[in-house]
C-alpha positions in Angstrom: 23.9 -79.0 238.0 27.1 -81.0 237.7 28.7 -81.4 233.9 29.4 -84.9 235.0 28.0 -88.1 236.3 29.4 -91.0 237.9 26.9 -93.8 237.0 26.0 -93.6 233.3 22.7 -94.8 231.4 23.4 -97.7 228.9 24.8 -96.3 225.8 22.5 -96.4 222.8 24.1 -93.3 220.8 22.0 -90.8 222.4 22.2 -90.6 226.4 18.5 -91.3 227.8 18.6 -88.1 230.0 19.9 -86.0 227.4 18.9 -84.8 224.1 22.3 -84.3 223.1 24.2 -86.7 220.7 26.8 -88.4 222.6 30.7 -88.7 221.5 31.8 -92.4 223.1 35.3 -93.0 223.8 35.0 -96.7 223.5 38.5 -98.2 224.0 41.7 -97.2 225.0 44.6 -98.9 224.1 48.4 -98.6 225.4 50.7 -99.5 223.0 54.6 -100.1 223.7 53.8 -98.4 226.8 53.9 -95.1 224.9 51.3 -94.6 222.2 48.0 -93.7 223.5 45.2 -95.1 221.0 41.6 -94.2 221.4 38.5 -95.7 219.5 35.6 -93.3 219.4 31.9 -93.8 218.6 29.4 -91.1 217.6 25.7 -90.8 215.7 25.9 -90.6 212.3 24.7 -86.8 212.2 27.6 -85.8 213.6 30.3 -88.0 211.7 30.9 -84.9 209.7 32.6 -83.2 212.4 35.4 -85.9 212.3 38.2 -87.0 209.9 38.5 -90.2 211.9 37.3 -92.4 214.5 40.7 -92.4 216.1 42.6 -90.0 218.3 46.0 -90.9 219.2 49.1 -89.5 221.2 52.5 -90.8 221.1 55.1 -89.9 224.1 59.0 -90.3 224.0 59.0 -92.0 226.8 57.5 -95.0 229.0 53.9 -94.2 230.7 53.8 -97.3 232.9 52.0 -96.4 236.2 49.9 -93.8 234.8 46.4 -94.2 235.7 43.5 -94.4 233.2 41.7 -91.7 235.0 44.9 -89.5 233.8 45.6 -91.1 230.5 42.0 -90.3 229.2 42.8 -86.6 229.7 44.4 -86.0 226.4 41.4 -87.5 224.6 38.5 -85.4 226.2 40.4 -82.4 226.2 40.5 -82.4 222.6 37.0 -83.8 222.2 35.4 -80.9 224.7 35.6 -78.2 222.2 34.0 -79.8 219.6 31.4 -81.0 222.1 30.8 -77.6 223.6 30.4 -76.4 219.8 27.8 -78.9 218.7 25.9 -79.5 221.9 27.5 -83.2 222.3 27.8 -85.4 225.4 31.0 -87.1 226.1 31.1 -90.8 227.8 34.4 -92.3 228.9 35.1 -94.9 231.3 37.4 -93.5 233.8 38.3 -89.7 234.4 40.0 -87.5 237.1 37.7 -85.7 239.6 39.7 -82.6 239.6 39.9 -82.4 236.0 36.1 -82.8 235.6 35.6 -80.2 238.1 38.1 -77.8 236.4 36.7 -78.4 232.7 33.6 -77.3 234.1 34.7 -74.0 235.3 36.3 -73.4 231.9 32.9 -74.4 230.0 31.0 -71.6 232.1 33.8 -69.0 230.8 33.4 -70.1 227.3 29.9 -70.0 227.6 29.8 -66.5 228.4 32.4 -65.7 225.5 30.4 -67.5 222.8 26.6 -67.1 223.6 25.4 -68.6 220.2 27.0 -71.9 220.8 25.3 -74.6 223.1 28.0 -75.3 225.6 25.7 -77.7 226.9 27.9 -80.9 227.2 27.6 -83.3 230.1 30.5 -85.8 230.8 29.2 -89.2 231.9 32.0 -91.1 233.4 31.8 -94.8 234.5 34.4 -94.8 237.6 35.7 -91.3 238.7 39.2 -91.2 240.1 41.2 -89.1 242.5 44.9 -88.9 242.8 47.5 -86.8 244.3 51.3 -86.7 243.5 52.7 -84.0 245.5 55.0 -83.3 242.5 57.2 -80.2 242.8 58.5 -80.0 239.1 57.8 -77.8 236.6 56.7 -78.4 233.1 56.7 -75.8 230.1 54.8 -75.9 226.9 57.4 -74.9 224.6 57.5 -74.0 220.9 60.4 -71.6 220.6 58.7 -68.5 220.3 58.9 -65.4 222.1 56.4 -66.2 224.6 57.5 -69.6 225.9 61.4 -68.5 225.6 60.6 -66.0 227.9 58.6 -68.1 230.2 61.6 -70.6 230.2 64.0 -67.7 231.2 61.8 -66.3 234.1 61.7 -70.0 235.4 65.3 -71.1 234.7 66.1 -71.7 238.2 63.3 -73.9 238.8 64.6 -76.4 235.5 61.6 -76.4 234.0 60.8 -79.6 231.4 60.3 -78.4 228.0 57.3 -80.0 226.2 57.0 -79.8 222.2 54.4 -80.9 220.1 54.2 -82.1 216.6 50.8 -81.8 215.4 49.7 -78.7 216.8 51.4 -75.6 215.2 53.7 -77.8 212.9 51.7 -80.3 210.9 52.2 -83.8 211.0 53.3 -83.8 206.9 55.8 -81.4 207.9 58.4 -84.2 209.0 61.9 -82.5 207.9 61.2 -79.0 209.7 59.8 -81.1 212.6 63.1 -82.9 212.8 64.8 -79.7 212.4 63.0 -78.0 215.1 63.5 -81.0 217.6 67.3 -81.2 216.9 67.7 -77.5 217.3 65.8 -77.2 220.6 67.3 -80.7 221.6 70.4 -78.8 221.7 69.3 -75.8 223.3 67.9 -78.1 226.4 71.1 -79.9 226.6 73.0 -76.7 226.7 70.6 -75.8 229.7 70.8 -78.9 231.3 67.2 -79.3 231.4 65.0 -82.1 230.0 62.9 -81.7 226.9 59.9 -84.1 225.7 58.6 -84.5 222.5 54.7 -85.7 221.9 53.5 -86.6 218.5 49.9 -86.4 218.0 46.9 -86.4 215.5 45.1 -83.7 217.7 44.1 -81.3 214.6 43.5 -84.3 212.0 41.0 -86.5 213.7 38.4 -83.6 213.6 37.2 -81.7 210.5 39.0 -78.4 211.7 38.0 -76.7 208.2 34.3 -77.6 208.4 34.0 -76.5 212.1 35.9 -72.9 211.1 33.3 -72.8 208.4 30.5 -73.3 210.9 31.4 -71.7 213.7 34.0 -69.3 213.0 31.3 -66.5 212.6 30.6 -66.9 216.3 34.2 -67.1 217.2 35.7 -64.1 215.0 38.6 -66.2 214.3 39.5 -69.6 213.6 38.8 -72.7 215.4 42.0 -73.4 216.7 43.1 -70.2 217.8 39.7 -69.1 219.9 38.6 -72.6 221.1 40.9 -75.6 220.8 44.5 -74.7 221.3 44.8 -74.2 224.8 42.9 -76.9 226.6 43.6 -79.5 223.8 47.8 -78.6 224.6 47.3 -78.7 227.9 45.3 -81.9 228.3 48.4 -83.7 226.5 50.7 -82.8 229.5 48.5 -84.6 231.6 50.5 -88.2 231.5 54.1 -86.4 231.6 53.0 -84.7 234.9 53.0 -88.0 236.3 56.1 -89.8 234.9 58.1 -86.7 235.0 57.3 -85.9 238.3 55.8 -82.3 237.1 53.5 -80.4 239.9 52.9 -77.2 238.0 52.4 -76.9 234.0 53.2 -73.4 232.6 51.6 -71.9 229.6 52.8 -68.8 228.2 50.6 -65.6 227.9 50.5 -64.3 224.3 49.1 -61.1 225.5 49.1 -58.8 228.7 46.4 -59.6 231.6 44.8 -56.1 230.8 44.8 -56.6 226.9 43.1 -60.1 227.9 40.3 -58.6 229.5 38.7 -57.6 225.7 40.6 -60.4 224.0 39.1 -63.9 224.1 41.4 -66.4 223.0 42.0 -70.1 223.4 45.1 -69.8 226.0 43.6 -67.0 228.4 44.4 -66.4 232.2 40.6 -67.3 232.7 41.0 -70.7 230.9 44.4 -72.1 231.7 44.6 -71.0 235.4 41.3 -73.1 235.9 42.3 -76.2 234.0 43.8 -78.9 236.6 43.9 -82.6 237.3 44.9 -84.6 240.2 47.1 -82.2 242.5 48.8 -80.2 239.5 47.9 -77.1 238.6 48.3 -75.1 235.3 49.9 -71.3 235.2 48.9 -68.6 232.5 52.5 -67.1 232.7 53.9 -63.9 231.8 50.9 -62.1 231.4 52.5 -59.1 233.2 54.9 -58.4 230.3 53.6 -57.3 226.9 55.9 -58.9 224.0 58.1 -56.1 223.4 59.0 -55.9 227.0 59.5 -59.8 227.1 62.3 -59.1 224.3 63.6 -56.1 226.1 63.8 -57.2 229.9 63.8 -61.0 229.6 65.2 -62.1 226.6 67.8 -58.9 226.3 69.0 -59.7 229.9 69.6 -63.4 229.0 71.8 -63.0 226.1 73.8 -60.4 228.2 74.6 -62.8 230.9 74.6 -65.8 229.1 76.4 -64.4 225.4 74.2 -67.0 224.1 71.3 -65.9 221.5 68.6 -68.6 221.3 67.3 -69.5 218.3 63.4 -67.7 218.0 60.7 -69.5 215.7 57.8 -67.1 215.4 56.7 -67.8 212.0 53.9 -70.0 211.4 53.6 -69.1 207.6 55.8 -71.7 206.2 57.8 -74.7 207.4 61.2 -74.8 205.5 62.8 -72.5 208.0 62.4 -71.0 211.4 61.3 -67.7 210.3 60.4 -66.5 206.4 61.4 -62.9 207.4 58.8 -61.1 205.4 55.6 -61.8 207.0 54.0 -59.4 209.8 54.8 -61.5 212.7 58.4 -61.7 211.6 58.6 -58.0 210.4 57.6 -57.0 213.7 59.8 -59.2 216.0 62.8 -58.2 214.0 62.0 -54.6 214.3 61.8 -54.9 218.2 65.1 -57.0 218.3 67.2 -54.3 216.4 65.4 -51.5 218.7 66.8 -53.2 221.6 70.4 -53.7 220.0 69.6 -57.4 219.6 71.2 -59.0 216.4 68.0 -60.9 214.6 70.6 -62.5 212.2 71.9 -64.5 215.7 68.4 -65.2 216.7 66.8 -67.2 213.7 66.6 -64.6 211.3 68.3 -63.7 208.0 68.2 -59.9 206.9 70.9 -57.3 205.4 71.4 -53.6 205.4 68.6 -53.2 203.2 65.9 -54.6 205.5 64.8 -51.3 207.2 64.9 -49.3 203.8 62.2 -52.0 202.3 60.3 -51.8 205.7 59.7 -48.2 205.9 58.5 -48.4 202.3 56.2 -51.6 203.0 54.8 -49.6 205.8 54.4 -46.2 203.7 52.5 -48.3 201.0 50.2 -50.4 203.2 51.7 -53.7 202.1 51.8 -55.0 205.4 49.0 -57.0 207.4 48.9 -55.3 210.3 46.0 -56.9 212.2 47.0 -56.0 215.7 48.0 -52.2 215.4 48.7 -52.3 219.5 51.6 -54.5 218.8 53.5 -51.9 216.8 52.3 -49.0 218.9 53.7 -50.5 221.9 57.1 -50.4 219.7 56.7 -46.6 219.0 56.3 -46.4 223.1 59.7 -48.0 223.5 61.3 -45.8 221.1 64.3 -43.8 223.1 64.9 -40.1 222.7 68.4 -41.0 221.5 69.4 -44.0 219.8 72.7 -45.5 221.0 73.4 -47.7 218.2 72.6 -48.3 214.3 72.3 -51.8 214.1 71.5 -52.6 210.4 71.0 -49.3 209.5 68.0 -48.8 211.6 68.2 -45.7 213.4 67.1 -43.6 210.5 64.1 -45.7 210.8 63.3 -45.4 214.2 63.7 -41.4 213.5 61.0 -41.9 210.9 58.8 -44.8 212.6 58.4 -42.5 215.7 55.9 -40.3 214.1 54.4 -42.9 211.8 50.7 -43.2 212.1 49.8 -47.2 212.4 46.7 -48.4 210.7 44.9 -51.2 210.6 45.3 -53.5 207.7 43.7 -56.9 208.1 44.7 -59.5 205.8 42.0 -60.1 203.1 40.5 -63.4 203.2 41.0 -65.1 200.0 37.8 -66.0 198.5 37.7 -70.1 198.3 35.0 -71.3 195.9 35.3 -74.6 197.7 33.9 -73.0 201.1 30.5 -72.0 199.9 29.2 -75.6 199.4 31.4 -77.3 202.0 28.8 -77.5 204.6 26.4 -78.3 202.5 28.2 -81.2 200.8 28.7 -82.7 204.4 24.7 -82.8 204.5 24.6 -85.0 201.5 24.1 -88.7 201.9 27.4 -90.7 202.1 27.0 -92.6 198.8 26.4 -89.1 197.3 29.3 -87.4 198.8 31.7 -90.4 197.6 30.5 -89.7 194.0 31.3 -86.1 194.1 34.2 -86.8 195.8 35.1 -89.3 192.8 34.3 -86.5 189.7 36.3 -83.8 191.2 39.2 -86.4 191.7 39.1 -87.2 187.9 42.1 -85.7 185.8 40.0 -85.1 182.7 40.7 -82.1 180.7 37.4 -80.3 181.6 38.3 -81.0 185.3 41.9 -79.5 185.1 39.7 -76.4 183.1 37.3 -76.1 185.8 39.8 -76.6 188.5 42.3 -73.7 187.0 39.0 -71.1 186.9 38.6 -71.9 190.4 41.8 -71.4 191.5 41.8 -68.0 189.5 38.4 -67.0 191.5 39.9 -67.8 194.6 42.6 -65.4 194.2 40.3 -62.3 193.6 
């Protein structure tokens, strides 16, 4: 049975033909021809999964001429993961036919991945639209990390339009850091003589991501954002840009190789990304033929040698004061690969000194680094040469030792958060009782301050 219907039953809060609750996109307002503002409605029983009934996306240029069947895609793409998880339908006035067919394919894939979630969603559409643009340009979702930088370099001759999103991996409240990243990569785009677009959105603020992770994380084996939301959500944001920017192909960089992806279910995946489409625009899950180490060695290294330019990499998600902290597992691993391939990390957005590899060795020996994916470190070992021809930051002795080091998994311990235990119960309470509890928790009486101090100590255990 098709997952969408072109003629819809009268809206009652629950569709007459379905037992599922329904999320309705009541209204789409286009403000200043750049800001898409969607007003949502939903039954009271699923209200707890939302933090706002408004979803918005702001673009950096005029969206004049983009049909509403395309303009609805950003909202539907960011509502869909939630609807799939809770078994809700979606009601929308206009939507592109190709897109509807593509998300049905994605739903069937994810249903096999996460069989304990319902994935029973139907999309009811008043008017199913069809479009064809015959665009030849390329667009690339870009963060400044190893994966997206590699995809840019490999498609450099096609001059892909870079697309950065504020509100995804950079929170909306980190304005100073966002402006720093925006300025840095605007300069990079200018140097490369390519376009760059910036999108601002509340894609992670209009839903109750914390509750969703607590409630469904055990079925996803990881975070809500990583396993279910980010791929389809980010891709959906780009749909209007493909019209205004004359883009026929959207690239989204692979995180792991296609072999590894066979056993690794992730929100951005070849079976997900390559299935996504709208009008005659296609999406490509890019560069999954290379491991992360190979991307640095063969693509980034070659680009630096030919251009004599070191791009600033942003691989760190653990803080938002600088591009990289230099101490988290991801930073440490990236620095190690760069040094092995004789690429100066300090010219790529890191800040290390001659003691770095002595400290790294000691931390590895003492198992102080949270290594969740051992295959990434083992890949470094596989690329160790028989003879090191350089000693960048004194790394030669480290790699001689590291060759025989046995890497063991050391997943980060999840800090116990006492607030998570009653969290889902809290949202089952009557609304007036929720407000009372919230008011009590916010009181700054001496007893409440002591209670909060005790809870903070418990959460660190």
